N, C-alpha and C positions, 0 to 999 in steps of 0.2 A: 504494500500500500504506500509506504514511504517513497519507494522507488518511482511508483507511478505518479504520485502527487508532484514530486520534483520535476519529473520529465514533462508532464502535461503543462505545468505552470510555466516552465522555461520555454517550451515550444509556443505557448500562447503569447508570451510577452516578447519573445525574440530579443533578448538583451544584447546590448553592445559590450557590456563588461560583466563577467561572471566571476565572482569572488567565492573562494572555498576556504573555510577555516579549519586548520589543523590536520584534517584527515584527507589525504589525496583521493581516496576512492569512496569516502563516506564511512559511516560506522561499520557497515558490512558489505561494501561493494555496491551500494545502491546508487552511487553517483555515476557509475560507468556508462549506462545507457544515455544519460544526459550529456556527458562529456563527448561521447561519440556523435550524438546528434548535433551538438554545437560545432563540432569539427567538420561535419559534412554539410552543414546548412549553407544556403545560398549567400547569406550575409554572416560570415563567421564571427562569432563573439570572441573577444579577447578573454582567455581564461587565466585567472591569477590565483595562485596558492598563497595562503597567509599562514605563516609560522611564527610562534614565539621563538625566542632565542634557544631555549632548551626544551626538548620534547620528551626525552627519557634517557635512561642509560644507553649509551651508544650500541652496545652489543645486543641488548634487548630490542631496541628500536629496529636495528638492521634485520633481526629475526622476524619481527612483526611485519615489517614492510615486505620482506621476501615472501611471506605467506599470502599477501594480497597483491603482490606484484606492483607495489607502490613506486619503486624506482623507475620501472618502465613507463608507468602512467605519467610520472613527472617529466620524463624525457619526451614523451610523445604527445601528451594532451594538454600541457600547460605552457602558456607563452612566457609568463614571468612568475617569479617566486619572491614575495616580500617577507622579509624577516624582521620581526620587531625586537631588535637587539643590536649589539655592536660586535662586529667581527673580531675586533682586537681583544675583546673580553671573553667571548665564547664563539668559536668558529665551527658552525655545523658542517661546513664543507669538509674540514679535516676530521672532526669528531665522528661524523656519520659516514665518512668515506664516500661522499657524493661524486658522481661522475663529472667529467668536464662539461658534458652537455647540460647537466642540471646546474652546475656552479655558474655557468655563463648566464643563466636566467635569473640569478639571485640579485635582489636589490636590498641592501641593509638600510632600514629606515630609522634605526634608533628605537629607544623604548617609548612606549605610549604614555608620556607624561600627562598630567591632568591640570586643569586650571584651578587656582586657589578658590575655594568655595566662598559663597556669600551666605549668611552674614559673617562679620568679622569674628576672630577668635575670642575677643573680649566679650562680644555680645553672646556668643555661644556659652562661654563660661558663666556669664551672668544668668542666662536662662536655666543653667544647671544648678544655680544657687551657690556657686563657688565664690570664695573671696580670694585668698592668696594661697590656698593649699595646693599640693601637687595633684595633678590630674593624670591618671593612668587609664588608657583605653585598652580593653582586652577584646580582640575580635578573632573569630575562628572560621571565617569564610562562610560557606553554606552551613557549617555546623555538624555535618553528617558524622564526622569523626573528631569533633572538637572538644568533647567532654573531658578527656584527660588533661587538656591544657587549662580549661576553666577550673577543674578540680585542683590541679597543682598550684595554680595561682592563688586560689582561696586559702589553701593550706600554707602557702608562703606568707600571705598576709598575717596569719596568726602568729608567726615567729619573728616578725619584724620588731625592732625596738619600739617600745611604747611611745616614745616621743616623736616617732615618724608619722606625721599627718599626711594621709593620702586619701583622695577621693577616687574610687574605682568604678568605672562603667564597663560592665560585661555585656557583650552583644552575642547572643547565641547562634543566630543564623536560622534561616527558614527550615533547614533539614535536621536541626538538632531534635532527637526524639523527644516526645512529649514527657515521658517519664524522667529523662535527664534534665529537661527544662525545669520541672517541678523541684527536683533535688537542688539544682543551682539556685533557683529563686528563693527557696526556703532558707538555704544556708546564707544567702546574701541578706535576707531580712533579719535573720537571727544575729549575724555578725554586726549589722548596723545598730542593733539594740545593745549588744554587749560592748561594742567599741565605737561609741558615737564620734570619737575623734578620727575614726577611720571608716567613714560611710562607704557602703558598697551597694551599687544598684545594678539590677539585671533587666535587660529587655531582650525579647526573643528575636526582634528584627527592627531595623530602622533604615529609612531612606535618607537619614541625616548623617550617615556614618562618616562621610568625607568631612563634614563640618566638625564632628567630634574629633576626628583625627587631627585636623588643623589646629584645634584648640588644646590638644593633649600635650603634656610634658614628656610622656613616654608611651610607646605602643608595644603591647605584647600580642603577638599574632602567630598564625600559621603562615605558610610560605607561598601562597598563591601569587601568580604573576601580577595581577592587578593590585593586590594589597602591598606587595613590596615596592612596586613602582610608585604607588601613591605615597608611601612612607618616604621614599627618596625625593619625590617631587616637592613634598611639604617640608623636607629637611628635618625629619623627626628621629629622635633616638628610638631604637627598636630592639626588642628581644624576640627572636623568631624560632618557632618550633615547627619545622617543615613536616609535611606528610611524607612517609617513607614506604608505606605499603602499596603494592601493585605498580607504582610508578616512581621513579627517582627524580623527576623533574624538579620538584620543590627543593629537595635536598641539594641537588647540584647547583641550582641558582643561589640558594641561601648561602651555601658554602663559598661560592664565588664572591658574593657581596661582603661576606665576613672577611675574606682574604684581602679585599680592597679597603677594609677598615670602615665600612659603611653601616654595619649593624653587628649584633652578636647572634650566633646561631647555636641551638642546642638540639642534639639528636633526641627524639622522644624517648628512646630506650635508656638514655643516660640522664634524664631529667628527674629532679627531686624537688620537694619544697625548699629544702635547705639551699640547693644550688640556685634555684630561681630567686629566693630571697636575697642571697648575696649579690646576684646579678642585678636585681632591682636597685639595690642601694648603690652599686657601682655605676649603673647607667645614669642614675639621676645626677651624678656628679661629673659625668663625662660630657664632652662637647657634642652637640648635634652635628650631623654631617652637613657641611655648608655647600652652597652652589659652587664655590671655588674648589672644594675637595672633589665634588662630582666631576667637574671639568678636568681636574688634574689627573684623575684615574681614567679618563677617556669615556665617561658614561654620558651618552647623548640621550636627552629626554624629549627631543623634538619629533618623535615618531608621527604624531597626528599631522603635523605640518608636511612631513615627507609623504604621507599617504595622500593627502590632498594634491600635492605636486604631481605624484605619479598618476593619480586618477585623471587630472586635467591633461597631463601629457598624452595618455593613451586615448582619451576622448578627442583631444586636439588632433592627433594623428588621423583620426577618422572623420575630421571636419565637423565634429559635433559641438564644439565650444568655440566661441570667437577668439581670435588671437589675443585680444586685450585681457581675456580671462585667464590666460595661461601663466 
């Protein structure tokens, strides 16, 4: 059904530009009929593959791609490949042993940085009822496997020095199981009563997450691409616990950013309340990554601008946008 919906929709709209995210053949090969149809159409669409900088452990990815013949599809059915990262920091051509045919199609766009949110950090802190206390944001992405991070953080709070005043906002994510939501919410309410100088608040989901991140003094998070890039764009101190099961993407990227001195990373198998409590205190006294630091290590956050440039270039080559818009 998914294969048919994609094919019929694409044939009906006859796109000029066809963008595919992350998986060259789709989740289970369902994109192949559409890619073949676009390639044989009277007005051939430009097909572009979109990749994050890191996809998985190189050996595992090569095995996965071999099973779905992804390398051949990238060589034969895609016109360009846009990578949202920096080649000097992580080079997929080398790491994934991409062929010369594939590598010549790649355009490195830089990381997909975000605009600083509105309202201001001061207004956000005021809306949260904060005066001058430290504000720590804890976010676990979609929350599906985020409970251990939330649990470890709450246990770390319990062993911090009594004079350390911290306001903590924990965001569970839409996929955090309901039973785990209830456990975290009840513990937060109890801790707020027992330690009023260290209030803890839990919300299961928020569309204001970027505003909270911009206002925070420290972010504790998992290691998803968007979260880490938002942290760096907003120049925030961060303690990161990447997902390591099934896919090594988060671990590889978080390890890279730690080596560059941009954040601290903790393997979930080696994390404890004591380790996290010590890291919290250390991070609060460490400098935040500055824009100068990001530039010095070669981290480009202008990915959205580069995507716009590439889209207009491709459409301009087809005469679909005026010269003044390029």
